[in-house]
N, C-alpha and C positions, 0 to 999 in steps of 0.2 A: 504494500500500500503506500509505504514511504517512497519507494522508488518511483511509483507511478505518479504521485503528487510532484515529485522532483521533476520528471519528465514533462508533465503538464506545465509546470512553471517555467521551464526552459523553452518550451514551445511558445508560450505567452510572451516570454521575453523576447524571443527571436521575432515574433510578429509585431510587437510593440515598439522595439528599438527602431526599425526602419520608419515606422509612422512617426515617431518622435523626431528622427532625423529629417523626414520630409517637412515637418511642421517648422523645424528650425531653419531649414534652407528658405522657407517662405518669408521670414522676417527680415527686414532690412531691404535696401535697395538691390535690384538685379539689373544685369546689362547683358547685351549680345557678347558672345564669344567668337572670335575669328575661326572660320571654318578653313582657311588656308593659311599655310606658314608665311608671315610677312616677308621672311628673307627670301624665301624661294620666290614669292611674287616679285619682290625688288629685283632679284637677279634676272628674272624673265623681262621685266619691263625696262630696264634700265641699262644693264651691263653692255648690250650690243648696240646701243644707239650710237649714231654718227657724231663727230665732233667730241669725242670722249678723250679726256686726257690721261685716262689712267694707264694705258700702255707706256706713255712718255714717262709718267712718274715711275713705274716699275723700273724702267731703264735707268732714271736717275738714281733710283734706291740701289741698283746692282753697282753703279759707279762710285757711290758714296764711300769715301775712306774714312774711317774713324768715326762711325755713328755716334758714339758716346764720348764725345770729346771731354777730356777731364777738367777743362778750364772754362766751361760754358757758364758756370754760375758767376763768374767775374764779369759777365756782361751787365750785372746790376751795380756795377761801380761807376764812378763819374765817367762820362763819355769822353771827357777831355784827358783822362789818364792814358798813359802809354799802352798800346795793345800787346799782350804777351807775345813774344816771338813765336811760341809754338801755335798760338792762335792764328797768326798771320800766316804760318806755314801751313796750317790746316786749310785755310782759304786757298791757297796756292795749289795745294794737292788735290783739290776738288773742282777745278775748272770745268772738267768734262760734266760733272754732276750738276754744277750751276748752270751751265748752258742748256742741259736737257731740262732741267726745272724750269728755266725761263721759257722755253718752248712749250712745256706743258701748261704753264700759267697762261700762256696766250690762247689756249683752247677755251671755248665758250662753257663747256661742262666737263664734270669729272664724276663718274660712278664707277666704284670698284665692286667686283665680285665678292660678296659678303660670305662669311663663313661663321660656324658656331664653336663655342668653346665645348669641352666635355660635359659640363653642367647645362648645356642648352642655351646659354646666353650668346648674345652677339660678340664676335670676335673682330674688332676693327683694327686688325694688325697694321693697316696701312698708315694709321695716325701717328704712331711713333716715328715712322720714317718721314712723314710730311713735316713733323715738328723739328726733326733732325735737320731737314732742308731749311726751315725757317731760321733755326739757329746759326747755321752756316752763313745764311744770307745776312743775318744780324751782325755776325763778326766782320763780315764784308762791309757793312755799313760802318762799323767802328773803325776799320782800316781807312775807309774813305773820309771819315770825320777827321781822323788823324792827319790825312794827306790834303785836307780842303779840297776834296773831290766832289762837287755837288751833283754832278752828272751821274756817277756811280751810286750815289746815296739815293738819288730818286729812283733809278733803275732798280736797285735792291729793294727799297721800301715798297714800291708798286708791285714788284713780283711776290714779295712775302703776303701782301694784302690779297693778290689773286689766288695764292696757295691756300689762305685762310678761307676764302669764300668757296673754294673748291672742296676743303675739308668739311665746311658746313653742310654742303649739299651731298657729300660722298656717301652718306648712310643716314636712314631714317632714325637717328638716335641722338639724344640730348648730349651725349659725351662728345659728339663731333662738334657740336655748337660751343660747347664750353672750351674745348681745345682751339677752335677757330678764333674765339675772342682773345685767347692768350696769344695766338700767333700775330693777330691784328694789332695787339698792343706792341709787340716787337717792332713792327713797321712804323709805329709812332715814337718810339722811344727816343730817337735822336734827331728828329726832324727840325728841331728849333736851333739846334747848334750852329748851322751856317749863318744865322742872324748875328752871331758874335764875330764872324769873320771880317775883318777890316777892308779886305779886297772885293767884298760882294757889293756890286753897284746896284743902283735901283733897277736897271734892265736885268741884270742877273737874278735878283730877287723876284721879279715879276715871271721870269721864265721857270724859276724854281717852284714857285706857287703853283703855276699852270701844270707843270709836270707832276706835282703831288696831288691833283685834284681827285684821282680815283680813290686814294686812301681816306678822304673825307666823305664818302658816299656813306649813308647810314648802313648799319649791319643789317643782314637779312632778318626777316621776322621769325620768331620762335613758334608761332602757333602750328604750323605743319609738323615741326620737328616734335613738339610736345604730343601731338596725336600719334606720330609713329613711335615714341617712347612708350606711350600708354599701350599700344596694340603690341609691341615687342614683349613688355612685361607680362601682359596678360597671357600671351601664347607661350612664354616660358613657363608660367604656372600651370596652364591648361594641359600642355603637351609635352613639358620638358621632364627630365628624370629626376629633378631634384626634390620634387614634392611627392611623398608616398600616397598611396591611394587611401590610406586611413584618413590623412588629413583632408584630401579632396571630398571624403565622406561628410566630414564636419564643415568644410568650406568649399562648397561646390564652385566651380569656375564662374558660373552665372553671378553668384553672390559676390565674389571677388571682383568681378568685372563692374558690378554696381557700386562697390565701394571705390574702386579706382576712378570710376567716372565722378564720384562724389568729390574726390580729392582734385582731379585734374581739371574739372570744368572751370572752377574759379581761376586756377593758374593759367588756362588758355585765354580766358577773358582778360586777365591783368597782362599778359603777354602781348594781347592785341591792342591795349590803349597806348597813347603816347607816353614816352618814358617819364614825362614830367608827372604824370598822374600816378605811374606806377611807383614813383619815389615819394609820393604824398602820403604820410601816415593818416591823414584824415580821409583817405580814399576807402570806402566800405569794403572794396575788394581786397585792399591790403590787409585790413582787419580780418577779414574772412580767411585770408591764405595764413596768416600767422596763427589764428585760431585753430585751423585745421592741423597745422605742423606741430602745435603744442597739444593737441588733443590727448587727454589721457587715454590709453588702450588697455582694456581689461583682458585678462588671459582668457576669459569665457567667450569673447567675441571673436572667434577666430578668423572669420573673413575679414574683418576690420584690421586684425593684426597683420595678417598676410599682406594686405594692401598697404598698410603703413610701412612694412619692410621694404616692399617693392618701390616705395616712392622715394624719389631723391630729393635732396633739398632744394626745392624749387626757388624759395625766397632767396637763398645764397646765389644761385644762379642769375636770377634777375638783378641782384645787387651788383655782381661782377659785370654784367651787362651794362648796367647804368654807369658804373665807374669808368668803364671803358669810353662810353659815349661822352662822358664829361671830359675826358682826356683828349678825345678826338675833336670835340667841339672847341675846346680850350686852345688846342694847338692851332686850329684853323682860325680862331679868333686873333691870336698872336700874329700869325702871318698876314692877316688882313689889317692888323693895326700898322704894320709895318709898310705895307703897300699904300695904306692911307697916307702914311708920312712921306712916303716917296713922291705921291701925286700932289700933295698940298703943301709940303714943307713944315707941317705942324701935326701934333697929336690931337685927335678929336677930343672935345669936351666930355663925351660920353659915348657909350657903345651904340647909342641910337644912330650915330652917324654911319654906322655899317649896315648894309642891307643884307638880310638873310637870318635865318633861324639858328644858324650855327653858334650865334653869341649867347644863346639861352643855356643856362646852367640846369641840367636835369633834375639837380636836387633841390632847387628853389622854384624853378618854373619861371624865373626871372633872369635878366641878363647877368652874366658873370660880375664880380666885383671888380671895378676897374678904377684905378687912380693914376693920375699923371704925377710925375716926379721931376726932380730937377735933371735928373740923367736919363729919363725914359718913362717907364710906367710900371705898374704892377697889375697882375691879373690873377684872380683866383676864385675857385669854387668854394661854396660855403660847405660842402661835404654833407655828411649823415645828418648832423644835428640841424641843418638848415639855418644856422645862425652866423652871422658875421663876427668872427673872433679876430678881427684885425690882421689876417694874413698870417696866423700862427701855423706854420706848415706841418701836416702829418701825411706822410706818403701813402697811408692807408685810408685816407678820406674819412678820417675820425671814427674808424672802427673801434679802436683801442682807447680813445680818450674823446670827451665831448667838448672841449674848449679849443677845438682846431679847425683849420681850414685846409684845402689843398691848392698849393701855390703852383701856377703854371708858369708865369714869368715875374721876375727873373728866375732862370732855371735853378731850382733848389739843388742843394747838395744832397747827394744820396746819403741816407742814414742807414744804420743796421735794421731798422725795422721795416725798410722798403723791400720786403720779401716779394718774390714773383707771386703771381696768382696761383692758388693750389691747383694741382691737376685734378681731373675728374675722379681719380681713385681716392684722393685725399678729401674730397667733399663729404661732409657728414651725411649720413643716410636719415 
């Protein structure tokens, strides 16, 4: 009798558990799950299109000597400091790779054939090579600064910028966009140095500004990249080997899809608004994004827990993008101020004399802080706190302190805190 009762209890339990699991899966948001592997579809739709620079980049990767140059971190010192001999030699050793990279950058598009890691995630192996090419070109720029060679500086900076744009479109993943922003920042790093050269005439400065025009174009939007990131993460969860079936029973892919959409939707909206609105803490979307990132996750809500694990630090990505746009607009404003002086013989009373939106500080939504001085002018961004702190420079835009600005001109001295932007692998999850 006791065995019979035990068997009946087991059968009832086996019948009740799936019912409870089904009821649990009905709670919370649900979303569609991809039926086709996004990477397979990407390769079929993009890799064979015409005017694709991928083959030229692969040829440049093969010719690249010393991909991990030991002195690359020294790029973050003062540009006026002497270039280490081994760095100048590295540039000379890679003339073939530089020429192939230049040819690749001239192509309109770049799509690589994508592969997966053993855990089922995207393996963007081309990114490390593209970044190595950008570092090589950056060293070429530093050599050009040392030699007062404006033509080589312009050629290298615009090539880095094109490589960055290719990196952005080379895969439907957010990592590419973060890396592209980092590379575009390399292109901007020393473009103001020639304004200190005494031999630069007004005509030289006008030609220099015209040659640099491509690097001042706004970065590509993030909305489609965020959609690609969301789809890749969901596919990795739904079809990848990393998640055991027991967990999928408690967190069905449709539930995880719904939670991911709940997270990603405000991020996509925020990425689609002007950067000035994205930097405004009073924007309801900004508050919603921060609330989602700081949302407490209970161990019982497994779909939400998995969605939160898959979610990257979007607000950090958007901040790095805003910081780059501030540097980009600031450098453009400085060069336009020199052009204005060359045309009129005087500095403008305010930035209103310059035509264009490039003079707008993304962190304030107003023009950069501009002051004429006896020997020139100062220009700076108010940074994260959106307050004018008198031009107290912090190379991290006030991330680590609230009483600082970001000085664009005069060129500030590099400090120990002026670390490069973190790589995508270092971004907090």
